[in-house]
SEMI-957069 format. One record per residue (C-alpha): residue in one letter; x negated, y negated, z negated. Coordinates in steps of 0.5 Angstrom, whole numbers, padded with zeros to 4 digits, always signed. Each point is the difference from the previous one (the first is absolute). Layout:
# SEMI-957069
aXYZ;...
END
This chain:
# SEMI-957069
m+0000+0000+0000;k-0006-0005-0002;m-0003+0002+0007;m+0006-0002+0004;k+0001-0006-0004;l-0007-0002+0002;f+0001+0002+0007;l+0006-0004+0001;a-0003-0006-0004;g-0007+0001+0005;s+0005+0000+0006;m+0004-0006-0002;a-0007-0004-0001;i-0003+0002+0006;s+0007-0002+0004;a+0000-0006-0003;f-0007-0002+0002;c+0001+0003+0007;f+0006-0005+0001;t-0004-0006-0003;a-0006+0002+0004;c+0005+0000+0007;s+0003-0006-0002;d-0001-0006+0005;d+0000-0007-0001;d+0002-0002+0007;d+0007-0002+0001;d+0001+0004+0006;g-0005+0006-0001;i-0004-0002+0006;g-0008-0001-0001;n-0005-0002+0005;h-0002+0007+0002;l+0007+0002+0003;i+0001-0006+0004;s-0002+0002+0007;t-0006-0003+0004;h+0006-0002+0005;d+0003-0004-0005;k-0006-0003-0003;n-0002-0003+0007;f+0007-0002+0001;m+0000-0004-0007;t-0007-0003+0002;q+0002-0002+0007;a+0006-0003-0002;s-0003-0004-0006;y-0006-0003+0005;g+0006-0002+0005;n+0004-0003-0006;w-0006-0004-0002;s-0002-0002+0007;e+0007-0003+0001;v+0000-0004-0006;d-0007-0002+0001;m+0001-0002+0007;g+0007-0003-0002;k-0004-0005-0004;l-0004-0002+0005;a+0005-0001+0005;d+0004-0004-0005;s-0006-0005-0001;m-0003+0000+0007;s+0006+0000+0005;a+0002-0006+0003;d+0007+0004+0002;a+0006+0000-0005;g+0002+0007+0002;v-0007+0003-0001;k+0000-0003-0006;m+0007+0003-0002;f-0002+0006+0002;g-0007+0000-0004;q+0004-0001-0006;k+0005+0005+0001;m-0006+0005+0001;q-0003-0002-0006;q+0007+0001-0004;d+0002+0006+0003;h-0007+0004+0000;t-0001-0002-0007;t+0007+0003-0002;a-0002+0006+0004;q-0007+0000-0003;n+0002+0000-0007;e+0005+0006+0001;l-0006+0004+0003;d-0004-0002-0006;d+0005+0003-0005;i+0000+0006+0004;a-0007+0001+0000;n-0001-0002-0007;d+0005+0005-0002;w-0004+0006+0004;d-0007-0003-0002;v-0001-0001+0007;t-0005-0006+0001;v+0002-0005+0006;p-0004-0006+0003;n+0001-0007-0003;g-0001-0004+0006;p+0000+0000+0008;d-0005+0005+0003;s-0007-0002+0003;m+0003-0001+0007;h+0005-0005-0002;i-0005-0004-0004;a-0004+0000+0006;l+0006-0002+0004;k+0002-0006-0005;q-0007-0003+0000;q+0000+0000+0008;m+0007-0003+0000;m-0002-0005-0005;a-0004-0004+0005;m+0006+0000+0005;s+0004-0006+0002;p+0007+0000-0003;h+0003+0002+0007;m-0005+0005+0001;f+0001+0003-0007;d+0007+0000+0001;t+0000+0004+0007;a-0006+0005-0003;y+0004+0001-0007;a+0007+0001+0004;n-0003+0005+0005;g-0004+0003-0006;q+0007+0001-0004;v+0003+0004+0006;r-0006+0005+0000;d+0000+0001-0008;h+0007+0001+0000;e+0000+0005+0005;k-0005+0004-0004;t+0004-0001-0006;i+0006+0002+0003;a-0003+0007+0002;l-0004+0001-0007;f+0007-0001-0003;e+0004+0004+0004;d-0005+0006-0001;a+0000-0001-0007;a+0008+0000+0000;a+0000+0006+0004;n-0006+0004-0003;s-0002-0002-0007;d+0000+0006-0005;q+0003-0005-0005;q+0007-0002+0000;r-0002-0007-0004;l-0005-0002+0006;k+0005+0002+0005;d+0005-0004-0003;y-0005-0006+0000;a-0001+0001+0007;k+0007+0000+0002;k+0002-0006-0005;y-0005-0004+0004;l+0000+0002+0007;p+0006-0004+0002;a-0004-0007-0003;i-0006+0002+0004;k+0004+0001+0006;m+0003-0007-0001;h-0007-0003-0001;k-0002+0003+0007;a+0006-0002+0003;m-0001-0007-0003;a-0008+0000+0002;d+0002+0002+0008;t+0005-0006+0000;m-0006-0005-0003;a-0005+0003+0005;a+0005-0001+0006;r+0001-0007-0002;l-0007-0002-0002;a-0002+0003+0007;m+0005-0005+0004;p-0004-0006+0003;
END
């Protein structure tokens, strides 16, 4: 009988230890090691894109001679800051590090564009926005269809309509600026 009580007490202690050891501090139970390379790449590229849009939007707001370009730049700052804040929350929940600024290509491009005249800047900015949003649409469509994590699929689906709207606005802006 004593042996049985010791056995049960020991079993309960081991069970309690195992239960405690297996508990997870993450709200969603997803650790960095469970996020696929594809999903990490999406978060990295989306973050670079958001930061580039915010940075170039600020530049457009300060350098442009065109009220429409300035307004577009302000919209890029607003919308992409919101998207980045949400992406930061997702990455933090999963202990994934995402960039906290634009990629080196956009940093170099910004330096070149800072030396342009206002009209040259406006044209280059508008055309760059068309190209960047085409790439971003493809990136977000891929994540919406192929992400391993529902939360990233939802994020991509949530922002895809706004990104497509940005592309349409950039197309209109580029066409208007190309007119003599």
